[in-house]
KEDO-326070 format. One line per 2 residues: number of its first residue (from 1); their letters; for each residue z, x, y of N, C-alpha, C. Coordinates in nm, 2 decimals. Layout:
# residues N
NUM	A	Z:X:Y:Z:X:Y:Z:X:Y; ...
This chain:
# residues 118
1	ME	-2.27:-1.00:-0.21:-2.15:-1.06:-0.16:-2.05:-1.02:-0.28; -2.06:-1.07:-0.42:-1.98:-1.06:-0.50:-1.95:-0.92:-0.57
3	TK	-2.06:-0.82:-0.54:-2.02:-0.69:-0.56:-1.89:-0.61:-0.45; -1.90:-0.65:-0.33:-1.82:-0.65:-0.22:-1.69:-0.72:-0.23
5	VK	-1.67:-0.83:-0.31:-1.54:-0.90:-0.35:-1.49:-0.79:-0.46; -1.59:-0.76:-0.52:-1.52:-0.68:-0.68:-1.44:-0.55:-0.61
7	ET	-1.56:-0.49:-0.51:-1.48:-0.35:-0.46:-1.38:-0.34:-0.38; -1.36:-0.48:-0.34:-1.23:-0.51:-0.28:-1.10:-0.51:-0.35
9	EN	-1.13:-0.60:-0.48:-1.03:-0.61:-0.59:-0.98:-0.49:-0.64; -1.10:-0.42:-0.67:-1.07:-0.30:-0.71:-0.99:-0.20:-0.64
11	NY	-1.00:-0.20:-0.50:-0.94:-0.12:-0.40:-0.78:-0.16:-0.39; -0.78:-0.31:-0.44:-0.65:-0.36:-0.42:-0.55:-0.29:-0.55
13	EA	-0.64:-0.32:-0.67:-0.55:-0.23:-0.77:-0.54:-0.13:-0.77; -0.62:-0.03:-0.70:-0.59:0.11:-0.70:-0.48:0.10:-0.61
15	QI	-0.47:0.07:-0.50:-0.36:0.07:-0.41:-0.21:0.05:-0.47; -0.25:-0.11:-0.56:-0.10:-0.11:-0.65:-0.08:0.00:-0.74
17	DT	-0.18:0.03:-0.77:-0.14:0.17:-0.86:-0.04:0.28:-0.80; -0.10:0.32:-0.72:-0.05:0.42:-0.64:0.07:0.41:-0.54
19	TV	0.09:0.28:-0.53:0.20:0.21:-0.46:0.31:0.24:-0.57; 0.31:0.20:-0.72:0.40:0.19:-0.79:0.43:0.36:-0.81
21	ST	0.33:0.42:-0.83:0.37:0.58:-0.85:0.45:0.63:-0.74; 0.41:0.59:-0.65:0.51:0.64:-0.49:0.61:0.61:-0.54
23	IE	0.66:0.49:-0.57:0.80:0.42:-0.57:0.89:0.50:-0.70; 0.79:0.48:-0.80:0.86:0.54:-0.93:0.91:0.72:-0.89
25	SH	0.80:0.78:-0.79:0.84:0.92:-0.78:0.96:0.91:-0.67; 0.99:0.82:-0.57:1.07:0.84:-0.48:1.20:0.79:-0.58
27	VE	1.20:0.73:-0.66:1.32:0.69:-0.76:1.37:0.81:-0.83; 1.29:0.88:-0.88:1.30:0.99:-0.96:1.36:1.11:-0.85
29	KK	1.34:1.11:-0.75:1.37:1.22:-0.68:1.50:1.16:-0.58; 1.56:1.04:-0.62:1.65:0.98:-0.53:1.63:0.98:-0.39
31	SI	1.54:0.96:-0.35:1.48:0.95:-0.19:1.39:0.84:-0.16; 1.38:0.77:-0.05:1.34:0.72:0.04:1.23:0.78:0.15
33	TG	1.27:0.89:0.16:1.21:0.96:0.27:1.06:1.00:0.23; 0.98:0.94:0.36:0.85:0.97:0.34:0.75:0.82:0.28
35	LS	0.82:0.70:0.27:0.74:0.58:0.23:0.67:0.50:0.35; 0.69:0.54:0.46:0.66:0.46:0.60:0.48:0.45:0.57
37	GT	0.44:0.57:0.52:0.31:0.55:0.52:0.24:0.45:0.40; 0.31:0.41:0.29:0.26:0.35:0.23:0.30:0.21:0.23
39	IN	0.43:0.21:0.32:0.45:0.07:0.36:0.34:0.02:0.47; 0.33:0.09:0.57:0.20:0.06:0.68:0.08:0.04:0.61
41	KW	0.07:0.06:0.52:-0.08:0.05:0.46:-0.04:-0.09:0.39; 0.07:-0.16:0.31:0.09:-0.25:0.30:0.08:-0.37:0.37
43	ID	0.17:-0.32:0.52:0.18:-0.43:0.59:0.04:-0.46:0.66; -0.06:-0.34:0.69:-0.19:-0.39:0.73:-0.30:-0.50:0.63
45	IL	-0.27:-0.48:0.48:-0.34:-0.52:0.41:-0.29:-0.70:0.40; -0.12:-0.68:0.41:-0.10:-0.84:0.38:-0.07:-0.91:0.49
47	ED	-0.07:-0.88:0.61:-0.07:-0.93:0.72:-0.18:-1.05:0.75; -0.32:-0.99:0.70:-0.43:-1.08:0.74:-0.41:-1.20:0.63
49	HK	-0.33:-1.19:0.54:-0.34:-1.30:0.41:-0.24:-1.40:0.46; -0.26:-1.51:0.45:-0.17:-1.65:0.49:-0.04:-1.64:0.39
51	GF	-0.12:-1.65:0.27:0.02:-1.63:0.17:0.13:-1.54:0.15; 0.10:-1.41:0.22:0.15:-1.31:0.23:0.24:-1.23:0.34
53	KT	0.25:-1.34:0.43:0.30:-1.33:0.56:0.47:-1.28:0.56; 0.52:-1.35:0.48:0.68:-1.33:0.44:0.72:-1.15:0.40
55	IA	0.59:-1.15:0.28:0.62:-1.00:0.21:0.60:-0.94:0.37; 0.49:-0.93:0.41:0.47:-0.84:0.50:0.56:-0.83:0.63
57	GN	0.63:-0.94:0.67:0.75:-0.93:0.73:0.89:-0.84:0.69; 0.90:-0.85:0.57:1.02:-0.80:0.49:0.97:-0.65:0.45
59	LS	0.85:-0.60:0.46:0.82:-0.46:0.44:0.83:-0.42:0.59; 0.84:-0.47:0.70:0.86:-0.43:0.81:0.99:-0.39:0.86
61	KL	1.05:-0.49:0.81:1.23:-0.49:0.80:1.24:-0.39:0.72; 1.19:-0.36:0.60:1.22:-0.25:0.51:1.19:-0.12:0.58
63	KD	1.08:-0.13:0.63:1.04:0.01:0.68:1.16:0.07:0.83; 1.20:-0.09:0.90:1.30:-0.02:0.98:1.43:0.00:0.90
65	AI	1.50:-0.07:0.84:1.58:-0.01:0.74:1.61:0.13:0.71; 1.48:0.20:0.67:1.43:0.32:0.61:1.45:0.41:0.74
67	ES	1.41:0.37:0.84:1.44:0.45:0.97:1.56:0.48:1.00; 1.60:0.39:1.01:1.80:0.36:1.03:1.87:0.41:0.93
69	KD	1.81:0.43:0.82:1.91:0.48:0.67:1.98:0.37:0.67; 1.99:0.26:0.66:2.09:0.16:0.64:2.05:0.11:0.49
71	AD	2.14:0.18:0.42:2.13:0.16:0.27:2.14:0.03:0.21; 2.22:-0.05:0.26:2.27:-0.16:0.23:2.13:-0.28:0.26
73	KI	2.07:-0.26:0.35:1.95:-0.35:0.40:1.84:-0.30:0.32; 1.83:-0.17:0.28:1.72:-0.11:0.19:1.73:-0.19:0.04
75	VS	1.84:-0.19:0.01:1.88:-0.25:-0.15:1.83:-0.38:-0.14; 1.88:-0.45:-0.01:1.88:-0.59:-0.05:1.71:-0.60:0.01
77	LL	1.65:-0.54:0.05:1.52:-0.55:0.10:1.44:-0.57:-0.02; 1.45:-0.42:-0.09:1.39:-0.41:-0.19:1.39:-0.49:-0.31
79	AT	1.50:-0.55:-0.33:1.52:-0.68:-0.42:1.46:-0.77:-0.40; 1.45:-0.83:-0.28:1.39:-0.95:-0.21:1.21:-0.90:-0.22
81	LG	1.17:-0.81:-0.22:1.04:-0.77:-0.20:1.00:-0.79:-0.37; 1.06:-0.73:-0.47:1.04:-0.73:-0.61:1.04:-0.88:-0.67
83	EE	1.14:-0.95:-0.60:1.14:-1.11:-0.65:0.99:-1.20:-0.60; 0.97:-1.15:-0.48:0.84:-1.21:-0.39:0.73:-1.18:-0.44
85	TT	0.72:-1.05:-0.50:0.59:-0.98:-0.53:0.55:-1.04:-0.69; 0.70:-1.06:-0.77:0.65:-1.08:-0.90:0.64:-1.26:-0.90
87	KA	0.67:-1.32:-0.79:0.63:-1.47:-0.78:0.48:-1.46:-0.73; 0.43:-1.36:-0.67:0.30:-1.37:-0.62:0.21:-1.32:-0.71
89	AE	0.24:-1.25:-0.84:0.19:-1.22:-0.93:0.14:-1.33:-1.02; 0.20:-1.45:-1.00:0.18:-1.60:-1.05:0.05:-1.65:-0.99
91	KA	0.00:-1.64:-0.90:-0.11:-1.65:-0.82:-0.20:-1.58:-0.85; -0.23:-1.46:-0.89:-0.34:-1.40:-0.96:-0.40:-1.43:-1.06
93	NG	-0.48:-1.33:-1.10:-0.52:-1.35:-1.24:-0.58:-1.22:-1.31; -0.58:-1.21:-1.41:-0.60:-1.09:-1.51:-0.52:-0.98:-1.50
95	TE	-0.63:-0.85:-1.46:-0.55:-0.74:-1.45:-0.47:-0.73:-1.30; -0.50:-0.81:-1.21:-0.46:-0.79:-1.08:-0.30:-0.86:-1.07
97	AT	-0.30:-0.95:-1.20:-0.17:-1.03:-1.21:-0.08:-0.94:-1.25; -0.12:-0.86:-1.40:-0.04:-0.76:-1.45:0.01:-0.66:-1.33
99	KI	-0.06:-0.59:-1.28:-0.04:-0.49:-1.19:0.04:-0.56:-1.07; 0.02:-0.66:-1.00:0.12:-0.71:-0.89:0.24:-0.71:-0.95
101	KH	0.26:-0.80:-1.10:0.38:-0.76:-1.14:0.45:-0.68:-1.19; 0.38:-0.55:-1.22:0.43:-0.43:-1.24:0.48:-0.35:-1.11
103	LG	0.42:-0.41:-0.97:0.48:-0.36:-0.88:0.63:-0.41:-0.83; 0.62:-0.57:-0.86:0.74:-0.62:-0.85:0.85:-0.58:-0.94
105	KA	0.81:-0.52:-1.03:0.93:-0.49:-1.14:0.94:-0.32:-1.07; 0.89:-0.25:-1.01:0.92:-0.13:-0.98:0.98:-0.16:-0.85
107	LT	0.97:-0.24:-0.77:1.06:-0.26:-0.64:1.20:-0.32:-0.69; 1.23:-0.37:-0.76:1.30:-0.42:-0.81:1.42:-0.29:-0.89
109	TA	1.34:-0.20:-0.95:1.39:-0.13:-1.02:1.45:-0.02:-0.91; 1.35:0.01:-0.83:1.38:0.06:-0.72:1.52:0.04:-0.64
111	SK	1.55:-0.10:-0.61:1.67:-0.13:-0.53:1.78:-0.13:-0.64; 1.78:-0.11:-0.70:1.91:-0.11:-0.84:1.93:0.07:-0.83
113	AV	1.82:0.14:-0.83:1.83:0.30:-0.83:1.90:0.34:-0.68; 1.82:0.29:-0.56:1.88:0.28:-0.45:2.04:0.25:-0.43
115	AK	2.06:0.14:-0.48:2.23:0.09:-0.48:2.30:0.19:-0.53; 2.25:0.27:-0.64:2.35:0.38:-0.73:2.34:0.51:-0.62
117	FS	2.23:0.55:-0.58:2.28:0.67:-0.49:2.27:0.66:-0.36; 2.31:0.58:-0.28:2.31:0.55:-0.17:2.44:0.54:-0.13
């Protein structure tokens, strides 16, 4: 059982690394196109966890805002998600906490970047 928990934790950490890379890549390209797949993965993961329903809901709103190309809403939601994710990192431990905090910072940075190029 403990091995399965460790595998799940490692999978989440790998998913966080991939998400941060994806966000940073899109910021560099000044593009938000193609983020739906990453967002859907996180919605699926977080919907099942009690403490993350608000984040999952905001991810769903972000996906809708991207699809409708609503730049103001995208900026606002990325900033909110950055704050929520950074707060969530406080509940995690060790490497996972560091990675979640890094994800929060990447989301906040993305909100500022999108505000500049939208």
